[in-house]
N, C-alpha and C positions, 0 to 999 in steps of 0.2 A: 506494501499499499504505498503511496506518495504521502500520506501524512502522516508515515512513520519515520521519515526522512526532511534535512533540514539542507533545504540549497544552499551553495555559497558561491558567489561569485565576483571578481575582481576584472576591474574594466582596465583595457590598455585603449588611450584614445588616441589617434592621428590626426592632427589638426597643420593643413598647410596653410604656411605664414602669408599673409599679404604683401609681400615685397614683391618687386616689380622685376626682381631679376633672382636668378636661384642662388642659390648657397654659397657656390664654389666659383662662379662663374660668371658672365654677365650676360647670359643668354634671358631670355623672356619666361616669365612662370605663366601665361596666358594660357588659360583652356582652351583646348581644339587646336585647330593648325592641321596642315598636311602632315602626317606621319615623317619623324624623324627631320624637321625643318627649324625648328627650336633649339637647334644643338651645336656644339662646338667639341673641338678634341680634349677639352676638361671634362664636359659630362658624357662623351662618349665614351671615357677613359684611355686613350691614346697613350701610348708609350711615352716616359719622358715629359709630361705635363706636370706640370703644378696648381694645387687648387690656393684659391685665396678667401677667407672666409669674408662674407656679406655682414659687414657691423649692424644694419637694421633689423637682422635674424637675431643676435645676441638681446637686440633690444627689447625685440619681440617677447622674447622667453623669458627675460627677465621681469616683463610688465603681467605677462601670466602668471609667472610664478608668484610676485606680490600681490596681485587679486586674489590668489588662492592659499594667501598665506604661509607661503615656503621662505625657507631660509635658502637666500640666494649666494652661492658659493662663489667666494672671491678669484677661486680659480679651478676651473674645468678643463677637460681632457675628451678633445677626440679618440675616437678609437676605430680599429678597422673591425668590422663584423664577416668573417668569411665564411661564405656559402655560396654555391653552384646556382643560379636559375636565369631561363636565356634571357629577364627583363633586366639582368643585372649587368651590367656591361665589363665591370672592373672585377667581376670575380668577387667583390665584397661590396659591403656599406660603411658609408662612413658615419660614424654613430657615436655616442655616448655611452659609458658604462659602468666602469668604479666610481669616476669622478664627475657626475652630471654637474650642470649649471644650477639647478632647484633640487631641493631636500625638503622633504616632509610634506605640510600643509594640507588642505582638505578640499573638500566638496560640500556646501550647505545646501540643503534643499528642506522643500516641507510635502509629508506624504500624510493623507488622512489629516489634516489639521495640527499636524507636528512638527515641530522643527529638530532635522536629524543632519547629522554628518557623515560622512567618508572619508578617512583617512588615505591621503596620499603618499605615495611611495618619495616617488621623484619627478621629476622633468626632465627631459634632456634632448637635445636638439639633434638631428638627421637629416641625410640626403634622403629622398623619395626613389623608388626605383623606375623601372620604364611600366610599360603595359602591353602584355601578351595581346595579341589579335587573332582570332581564330576566324577561318571559313573566309579570308579577305580577298583571297583571289580566286580566278573561274574554276580552276584547280583542286578546291577546297582548303589549300594548305595555309599555313599559319605564317603569323608575321609578327615583328617587334617593331613598339613605337616608342622610341626613348626622349620623347619630347617631355615629358613627366621628370626623365633619370635627374638627379640633383634638384628638384623642387625643395626648398626647405620645409621642414616638417618639427614641429615640437609633438613629443612622444609623453602621452599625460599619464601615468602608472599609479593606480590605486590598490590599495590595500585589500587580501579579500572581505570586506567588510559587509558586505551587500547581502541581505538574506531573503529576499524576495524578489518576482521577476518585476513589481511597479517599482521597488527600490533601484533599479538598475537602469531602467526608463527615464525616471527621474532625475537620477544623478545625472544620467548623458543629457537631460534638456536643460539641467540647470548649469551643466560646464559649457554646452553650445553658447547659451545666452550669454555666460559670463566674455568668452573670447570674442563673440562679437561686439558685445558693451567695447569691448577695450580696442577694436579694429584692427586685431591681429588676425583671424580668420572670418570666412563671410561665411561659414556654418551650413555651406552646400552639400547637401547630401548626395544628392544626385549626382553632381561631380566628383564625390569622392573627396572634397577637400575636407569633410569632418566625416571620420569614419572611424571604428571602433571592432577592437579583437575581445571577447568577453573569456577569461578562464575560468569555467563552472565545472563544480564538482559537489556531491553530496554525503551528508554523514549522517548517522542517525541520532534524531531527535534526542536532546541531551547530552550528545559526546562532544567534547573540545576538539578532537584529535581529527584535521579535516582529511576530506579523502583524495584518491587522484584527480588531478584537475586534467580538461581536456580545453585545447582553444579552440573555439569558435572562431576562423578568422574572417574581416573586411565587411561587417556589416553597415551599410551605408541608410538604414531608415530604419526609427523606432519598432515601425512594425515586426522587421526582419529580426530585430534583436527579440523582441519580445518569444515570437513564431522560433528562434533557433533554441532559447532557453529553454523552452516548454515543450520541444522535442525531445532534448538532451536531458534534459531531469528524466523523465520518462524512458530513454534509453540506459541510463545508468542504474536506475532503480531496478528496471530488470533485469539487467545484467546481476547485479548483487543478490539481490531474492531470486535468481536460479543458481546461485553459485558461486560465480563466475566473478572475476577480477576486471576492475578498470586499467585498459591501458593508456598511459599517457601520450596524448597525440596532437595532433593540427587537425581540425576538420574544417570543413565547407558546409556553407549552409546553402542548399537549393531551396529557393524561392517557389520554384513551380511545383515541387511536389511536399515541399513542407517537410525537410529533414533534411540531417546533416548526415556528412559520409567524409570517411575517413582522406585526410589528403597527405599526410606521412606521419610517420613517428616521432615523439617529438624528447629529446633527453634535456639533461641540463645546459643551461645557458653556456657552460663550458666548452660544449661541441664547435660553437662559431669560433674559439680560436682568438678571441679578443686579445687584440694588443695595442698600443698605443700609436695612433698615426703617424707615421714619422714626419709627413711633409706638412703638416700642422703644429704652430708652437701651442703650448697652454694656454687658453682662453683666461685672460684678466680682465676682472670686473670691479673697477674701484668705487669705494662704498660712497664717495661724492657723486658720483654718476646712477648710481642704486637709489639713493635718495633724490635724483632728480630727474629718476622715473616715478618714483612714490607718487611725488608732487602732480604729476600730471595727468594721474589716472582718474577718470570718471566716475562719477556716481554709479555703482553696480546695481544691477538688478533687484537684489533683495533688499538693500539699502532704501534705494527710491520707491520699493513698495511697501516698506513699513515707514517711510515717509508722507505716501498717499494715504493710507490708513489714519497715522497718527494727527496730521496735520490737516488734512481735506474727509476725514471722515469717510474714506470711501471703503466699501467690505474688502477684504480679503482675496476675491474672486476676483471682483474689477481691477484691484490694485495689480492683481497678479497676471490677468491678461494683458493690460496696459504694458508692465513693464517687462513683457516675454520678450519683445522685440524694443531694440534702442530708437529708433525711427518713429515707433510709431507713439513711445513714451514724450519723446521730446515734440512731437504734434501736439499729443494733448496737453501738453505745459505751455508750448504756443497759443494754444486756441482760449485754454482759461486765461491769458496774458493778454489776448486779445478780447475777450470777453469780458473782464474784471468779473470781482466776485469773491465769494469764499466756497463753502462746502457743498453748498445748493446747486451753483453754478457746475463745481467740480461733479457732481454726480449726474449733471444733466447730460453734461460734455462725453462723460463715461460710458452714458447708455448709450448715446450716439455712436462711439467712436465703436463700441463692443457690438453694437446691434447693426445697423442699417450700413454705415460705413464697412463694416469689418464682411460685411455679405459683398458689397460690391467690389472691395479690394478683393477678396477671394474667388469670386466670378470674373474678375477681369485678371489675374494674378499678375498686380504690380504691387511695388513695395510703395510706403508713402513718399520716397523722394519724386515718385512718378506720376504719382495722382495732379487733376487738376484742380481739385479742390484745395484749396490754401486752407490753415489757421486762422486768418481771419474770416474768410467766409464763413466757416464755422460757425466761430463765434459769432458770426451775423446772423446765423440762423438760429441759433440759442436765442439771440437778444431779442428775436420777432417773436419767438415762439413765448418768451417769457412777457414780452409785452400783449400777445393774445392776438396778434396780427396774424399767423398761421395756427393751425391748428396741427394734429398726429399727422391727420394725411396728408395736409401741405408740406408737412418738414421733409417727411421722405420723398415726395417728388421733387423739392427744392435740390436735394441733398443729391437725388440721382442725376438731375440736371447738373449741379455744378461738379460732382464727379466726374460726369463725362464730356462737359463742354467749359468747365471754369465759369469764369464773371462773378458778378456780384449777386447777392442773394436779394435786395430789395427789386432789383429791376426782374429777376427769373420771376418774384410774388407778381411784379406788375405785371409784366409780357402774359403770365398764365392766367390769368385771375385768379389768382389761389388765398387772396385775404379772406379772414373769418369776417362772417357778417356777426357784428357787436352790438347793431342797431337794434333796442328792444320792440320797435314796431315794429319790425321785420319780422323778427323772432317769435311775437305773439300771433302774428296774423298764421304761421306757421303751425304753432302750439294750437289755436284755437281750431286750425282743419282735422290737424290729429285726433286732440279731444274728442271732437263731433263725430268722427269715423272709426272712434274705441269706444264706445260707450261700456260695452262689458268691461275693460279695463280698468276704465274711468271708477265703475263703481265697488269693483274688486279691491281697487288701490284705498279707498274713504274707506272699503271694510276692516284695513288693516294690513292688506300685502302690500306692503311699500318697495317689495322689490322690484315690483313692474313696474316702479320709474326708471329704472334701465329700457326695458323695451321701447316706452314711450319717447325718452330722449332721442333710441336710434331711428325711432318713425320719423322725426321732427329733424335730425340730420339729413336722412334720407331724401325728404321734402326740399332742405335748403341745399341737396346736393353735396352734403359731406363743409357745408362753407359755414356754417352756423358753430357758435365761438358757445363750447360746450358750458362752460360755466354758466352764461346768459340763460342757453337753452335751461339748465337743471333749475336756473333760478324762476324763471317764469313761470314754467310746470307746476313747480311746488309752490308757487305761489297762486295759482290758477285753482291747483288740485284741492289746496287746503283751504279753499273760499274766498281767496284774495279775486283782485281785478287786474 
């Protein structure tokens, strides 16, 4: 029974750094391009070439380490990680092993309303490998694209602290958000610039002895991570309950079949025959530079969400959704600045951003930087709603047009005739007609069924083609129903 076993997970996250050039040469890091066009003798591993470390790679690694509470090492060393694979032109990968740039730290996240923390072992810098392409020619043969070879990465390695699949997914989401806020990674899962390996094992409930782990490689979606761990737990439990033993190995997840399969046996790390990279000197990070980088760090998502809850009285849900993406959070701040006001205005802006605007953004697959809707325009929509100029249907229509075409909210309201009718004489005329046509409902309301006010309001709004001011409609109907004129 799976309930008799405890899941244990540690993550190894590979994040491509947002530098313009590769880690040891001047070739571009841009995604795509014809195969083997973003290459030079250095990233092709030609004999006699010498690498030169990209300073911004070190800066970005330090930024990530500081944001995650790591200890930044004054001295770190690159090493050669030796293994043979077709996409590795040199026959080794330049990485860090015994002396990485960052040690310790942790990833903080919230699950089921509780704040949690998973410890980190280290963060180290390394170069990416190339990419094998299968079935690329008419005869079905494979090829190797080395455009990605030498692209700078940081690898973030966690301790085996994760005890559920939900925790694993939330840790990965929290880590992605931090790196995107820092501007060191774009969080693009589909292009593989943010991907993870998961070390998965199980142990009997109540035990403190970790089981044999299997490494699940290169998962580039939260859904695949969840599915891969679910399958792997069942596989391992079935083996153990059948009297077998888990073999330490590297496994790949097949999303089509929803299963993991063996890629290669994996012994301990010393199989890679690490030794210091002779062509690169030790990396020195002066304390003064670390402090300069620390001062440049932005407000991180959890701190921002806490501020929204504390200062603007937003719910944990609203604050979490707004701060999941830095651009959205900045759009919210700018909109609130344009609108003015405190907690009440903040709630209305949050509702629109998390509701109608989020829907339009998802449908168009556009990030806030590409929206034609501006913070000033959204602030103007909120102001018009607060003034009673437009109601709910009008708000949705104005936002939809501003999102699609841009412009001024007042001009859109005027051009499309979306202004609410607040004139009592016009509302009374519609209310009188509805009450005359609904004698049974009027009688039941006056007999004590006051819930019928909702039906009657709806009928008046329908008669006024949605343009009646709901507050005025309610007031007029109640006055007439309760004997006033």
